[in-house]
N, C-alpha and C positions, 0 to 999 in steps of 0.2 A: 419574582427572585430574575435578575437578571446573570445570565453567562458570557462572560468575555472569553469566545475562544480564538485562540492564536495557531496557525499552521503557516509551514511554509515551505513545497515543496521545489525542488532546484533542478530534478532531472526528467524524471516519468511522473503520473499523475495519482500515484497509490498513494499519497500522506493525503492528499485533498479530497478526495475521492471518502474515504476510510473516514475524516473530519465532519463532512456532510451529511455522512450517516447516520453520524454522534451528534450532529445537530438539530437533523431532523426525529431523532429517537428524544432528542432534551423535548425539542417544544413538541411531541408526543404527550414526552411528559407533566408539562402545564410551563417551563423556563421561556422565556424571551431569552432569546441568543442572538451576540452578535457574531458572525464567526468571519474571520478576520483573517484575509489570504495575503499572502507576501511574494508569492510564486505567477508566472504570466496564467492571464485569465484562460479557463478552459471551458469551452464548450459544451454546452450542458449541465453545468455545476456552477449552480448562484452561487454568490457569496455576499456579504453584507457591506463590507470594506474593502477595497481593493487597495494596498500601498502600492506602491511606483514596485513594478515587477521586479523578482534577481532571479536568477536562474544560473545552472553548473557553466564555464565550461567549456569541460569536461567527466570523463569518470571519477578523476584522482578528486571534486569539489572539492578544490583547495583555491580556485579562482572565482569570482561571482562577476557575475556579466546584468547590466541593466537593459533595460527592455529595446534599447538599440543596440544591442551585444557589443557596446564596448564594456570593459571591465569597470567595477565601481569604485570609487574613489573615497577617500575621509571627509569630502562635501557631501554625497551623498549618503553618506554612514548617516552622516549629522541629520541630515534633511528627514532621511527616514525613523531613526530613533526619535528624532521629535514630534513628526507626523503620527508614527505610533502611540506614542504619550500624551499626542492633546487628545485620539479618538478613544483611549482607554478611559482618560478624565474626564469626556464627554459623554461615555457612557453609563459609568458609576456603576460596575457592575455588583453582584452580590459572591461570586465567582471568580475565579481568574482561573481558564482550561488551558493548558500550554501544551501543545501536538511535540513527543521524543525530547526534545531540553528538558534537562541538560542528559540525555543520554545519546545525544545526536546534536546535529545543527549547534556546531561549536563554532560555524564560521558567522551563525547573528548573534554572538554576543556583543556585538555594539548597538543590538537594541534591547535585547530580553534583562542586561540583567538591570539597566535603568528601569526596564518595567517590574521587574522583580522588587526590586529597592522601593519603587513607588509602591506600591500595592502592599510590603510591609510598613511604611511609614502612616499608612489610615487607620484609621479610628471612627467605626470599627471596622477591622479589619478584615476584607475578604478572607473566602476560604478559596487557597489556590492550589490546583493540581494538574498532575501530570498523565497524560496520555499516551502512550508508547505500547508499540508493537508486543510481539510473542516474543520475538528472539532479536539481536542487536549483532553489529561488525563487530566482534569483539575486541577490545584496547583495556589490553590489563596496566598496561603503564599508566592509564586514565579512568583506572576502576574509582583509587582510593578519592580523585580530586571530583568524579563524578558523584557519590554516595556524600561526600560533605555539602556541595550541591544543594542536592536532595532535601538532605535531613535541614539545610540550613533555611530555602526558600518555601518547601512544600509539605501540606499536611496532607497527603493522599497521594499514590500514584496507580492508578488505573491499567494494568497490563492485561494488551486483551491476548488474550491465548488462555489454554485451558494447557493446565500444569498436567494431568497423566499423559499428554503428548511433549509438551516442552514445557521447561521450567525455566523459571527468568534466570535460575539462576547457572544453566548450560552456557549462556553464555554475557552473562554480570556476574562475575566472580566478588562480586562484593553483597551480592544482594543480601543477607545475612544479617549485615549493616542499616536494612531496610525493613526490617521485620516490626510489622504492625503497622508499616505507611503501604506495605504493597498487597492490591488485592484483583487477584486475576477475575476478569471480567465474562470471560469466552471468547469465541472469535465475532467481529466486528462486521457484518454484511449485509447488505439491505436486503428488507421484506422480496418475497422472492413472489413470480407470478404465478399467475397459477397452474400445473404443470402442464405441458403438451403431452399429448400424447407420444411413445418414444420413434423416431422416426431413424435414417438412416445416416445423415449428412456426418462428416467431418467436421470440426468445428478448430480452425488455427488459431491460434489469435496471439499477440506481437502484448498487449499492454498496452499502456499507453504509444509504445511504436517506437522511442528514440534509441533503442538497441535490439530491435526484433528481426533486422531484416534478414541477416544469415539464418536463422529460424526458417523463416520463411521460405526463402528458396534449396530451403533442405526439407521442406516436406514437399515441394513442385517436383522435386528430384524422386522424391520416393516415394510419392501416389503409387507410380504402377509396378511397386516393389511388393505392395501390401495386398492383402486382403480383402481390406474396403476400396481396392482401385473401381468397384462399378458403382461405388456408390460418388453422391457431389462430395467435393472437398472447398469448404469456406473459408477463407482467409481474412482476414481484418487485421491491418497493417495499424492502427493504429494512429491518434490524431497526431501523434507529434514524428510520423514519417514523414522523412522530406518528399518533397515531391523529384526529387531526381530520383531517389530511391522507390518512390510506387511505381513511376513511367517503367523504371527496369523492372520492377515485378509485374507488373503488365505485358513486356512483352515476352517474358518468361512465361506467363501461363494459360495451359493448356487447356481443350475442353473437357469440361467435367469438375473445374476450378471456377470457382467464381472468389473475384479479389475484391474486398471494399476497406474503405479503412476504420469505419467501425459500426456501432445498431446501436440505438437505443434498445432497443429488446435482447440486447446480448446475453441477461439470465437465464429469458425463453428461450429463446437457441440452445445455450446449454443446458437446460434441462430437457428441450428433445432432442439433442444429439445423439449417436451413436460414441463417438467418442470425440475426447477433446486432448487439444497437442497442443502445451502452452508454457511460458515462462511459469516459474513458481514463485513468481510476486504474490505478498499478503491475500491481495484482493482476489485475483484469479484464483486462490489456491480455495479461498473462504468459500467461493460460491460454486466453484466445480464439489465441492465436500456438499454444499450446503444441495444441489443438484444430483448428488449420491450418481453424480457420472463418468462412465471409464475413462482414466487417465494417463496422457505422455506427459511428462514435466521433464525442459530439459532448463535447468536452472541457471540465471545469469549469475558469471564466475569471472568476468572480464573487472581487473582490477584490485583484482588478489577480495574479490567479494568471496562471503561463502553462506551469509543467509537463506538465500535461496535455496544453495547448495542443501544445508543440515535441512531445512525444513523440506525438502520431495525427500531428501534419505530417512526422515523420522516416520513419513508419511508413506514409503512404499515401502518401510520394515513390515508396518501392521496392512499389509494387501490392499493398499487405498491407490497407488497408483505403479507405474514402470518408471523408473527414470534413467536419461537418456545425460551423463556429462556433458557441460558445450564443449570441452578438451577435446571429447570422441564423438562428437555429432558430425554422423556425414551422413548420408542417405540409405545405405543400407542398414547401418545402427538403430534410424529411426524408424525403418521400414522394419526391422523385427520388434524392437519396442513397439510401434502401431500392433502389429501381429499376435503379439504376449498381450497385451490390452484389449485388445477383441477379443479375446477369449476368457478373461478375468470373470470374476463377479462384482455388482457392481458394489461401491465402497458402502458399511454398516451404516446406517441412521444414525445412530448413538455415536460416532465414532468420536467427536468432538462437540463440546459444549459450543452453539452456534449465535448466544443468543446475548454475547456482547455488547450490543448498542442498549436493548432495553435494560442492563443491569448494571449500565456502567448507568444511564439517567437515573437508575432506581436505588445506588449506593448515593448518587450527587445529592439525591432526594432527601437521603436518610441523612446526611452528613450538614443538610442547611436546613 
């Protein structure tokens, strides 16, 4: 059985990373997978088909840029939509798996609507499935239109979360209209390495790095005010951290602080550190829970974003993390949060379901 898996990341790398983890699980279940990416290539994450890359100009996500940083025009859109259809028709997949749309990625309607329409016309018709994270950016004015698209084009919707922590209805009020098509899988996270012995290092990470500079600067300033000032602090700026920002951070780093862009063994570092300080993106949170590490979350909230803040607050309410709102981020506030987290117990092993990748593959196998 063949799966055609479309994913588009625009600012960070989280969507692509989650899709790659799902693709790996599907292959492990015996599927042939064509992972098709429309975002910028990411070192260390292999895809099967790379479309002409598109990215977001800023945190509003309103303007798409091509690989040269120029706003895309209608000719570019037509060419990419045609290229996507060509690949889809060449693969002749049994399953069409689309990441996020119609719950997001409205910017990509120019190519996704023709793709979905083409899938509807085929005989036999392929199974069409949506892959969506636990929490969305609420858009009440668009919910009915989104639900109508989901009902029209999608057979099933995989919600990569745990309803015991956050139901899909919490950020998508029209979820009941999709009853019978929504399937919770648990959180998607790559298999962890063998757990290393607990260490004393503090790991500060900024995800992909596009919007993490302030967190890293604050961590550098907060270190001396914490109970863990005698520990080594390892700062990971992210692969999308600009060269200028990385140079500035290098100048600010003090003895006892190691600054790197990224580490291929991030999950192992996380599992063996004394404390993690990070934003609250989906992948980082899932990996933090898998590692059962004490954590401080500083959720990304610029541009009116609420997804990370809600996820972090839900976990804090269950004693799994300490939260510092981005608007309240100061060295003093971060140091206080680090000290609270350092004294806290590790999160429970069964706090949330983390079998999302395997369960997604099992469900798709059942449906085919």
